[in-house]
N, C-alpha and C positions, 0 to 999 in steps of 0.2 A: 485239332491241329492238322495242318496240311503240310506235306513235305514233297519236294521233288528230289529224287535220288538219282544221281548221275554217277555211273561207274567211271572212274578216272585212273589214269596212270600217274597223274600229278595234278595238284590244285593249290592255288595261293590266293590270299585275300589281302589287299592293301587298304589301309585307312590312315589318313593324315600323313601321306607320303612315306609310310613304313609298312613292312610286312607284319601283319598281326596274327596270321595263321597260315600254315603250309603243311601239306602232306604229300606222300608219294602215292603208291598204289592203294586204292580204296574207294571211298564214297564221298562225293560232295553232296551235302544235304542242305537244301534251301528250305527253311522252316518258317511257316506262318502260324501265328496263334490267333484263334477266333475268340470272340467275346465269351461264348459259352464253354470254352475249354477249361479243364481242371486237371488235377493230378491223374485221374484215370486215363485221360487222353495221352498224357506224357508217358505213362507206363505202357499203354498199349502200343504206341508208336515206337518207343525205344525197343521193345521186345520184337516187334515186327521187323524193324530195320536190321537188327543184328542176326535175325534168323532167316531173312528172305534170301533164297538161293538165286543170286544174280551174278555169281562168278563161275568161270569155267573150270570143270574138272579136267583130268588128263585126257579124256576122250572128247573134249571140246563142248560138252553140254553144260548149260547153266545149272549146276548142281551143288554149288558150295556157297556158304554164307560168308559174310565178312569175318565172323568169329573163326570159321574154319580156315580161312586163308591168312589170317594174321594181318589183314589190311587195316588201314587207318580211316578216320572220318574227319571231315572238315564241315562244321555246322555254321551256317550263315543265316542270321535272321532276315526274313523278307516278308514284311506285312503285305506287300502287293499281291502275294499269292491268294489273299482273301478278297481281292478286288472283284467287284461285280460289274461286268461289261455288257450286260444284257440290254440295258436301256441307254439311249443317248450315245454320246461320243466321249464322255468323260467317265472313267471308272469311279464307282462308289466304294467306300471303304468302311461302311457301317458295320460289317460283320467282323472286322479286325479288332482284336483286343487293344485297349489303350496301353501305352508303354508300361504304366505301373502294374498292370496285370500280366502283360506279355513277357516282360523281362524275367520275372521269377520262374515262369513256366518254361521259357527258353533255357534258363540256367538249370532247371530241374531235369529237362530232357538231356542236356549235356552230361549232367551228373549220372543219370541212369545209363547212358551210353558208356561212360567211363567205368561204371560198375560192371557192365556186361563184358566189355572188351579187356578189362583187367589191367590197363596201364593208362595213366593220364596222358602220357606222351602219344598215345594212339588216337586221341581225340583233340583236334585243334578247333578254334572258334574264330569267328569274325569279331567285330566290335559292335555290340548291340546298339542300334539307333544311329550309328555313324553312316556317313556316305562312304561306300566301299566300292572298290574295283576288284572283281573276281576274275581270275584267269584259270583255265583248266585245259587238260588234254583228255578228251573223252576216250573211253576204252570201249570200242564196239561200233558205234555208240550204243550204250545201254542206259535207258532212262525210264524210271517208273514214278508215278504219282500216287501217294498214299494220303488218305484222309481218315482221321479217327472217327468222324461223325457219319460218313457214308461211304459206300463202295462206288468206285468209278468204273 
């Protein structure tokens, strides 16, 4: 699984001309599921996301996790994170999981986050497979890329 984490003061996702997910201070998580991903990838990534110290402490150092700050998360599926742009001018998506495999793992990741953060209201989602418009206000900006299969 590959995720782009963006620390935000707010984020919102629209699908079909309606807001389907919205948060205040926390993390916007763009999530891509690879063909070879499974339950261990979802578990590893969820644990990493909730414990990664990317929020400022009172001294201004990135020393706090989303669990410690009480922040929220907005998880948006994005298969293009698995796009391979090394050859030619058109990305290849052979490494992305098909929707029938990606959707359950996406939902499992969300379920794991909700378990860690302790409140369903703290984890919002986009609409899997839909065309979405995402808006956010970056905080910092602070952005990290995580991949359960390799270190970046």
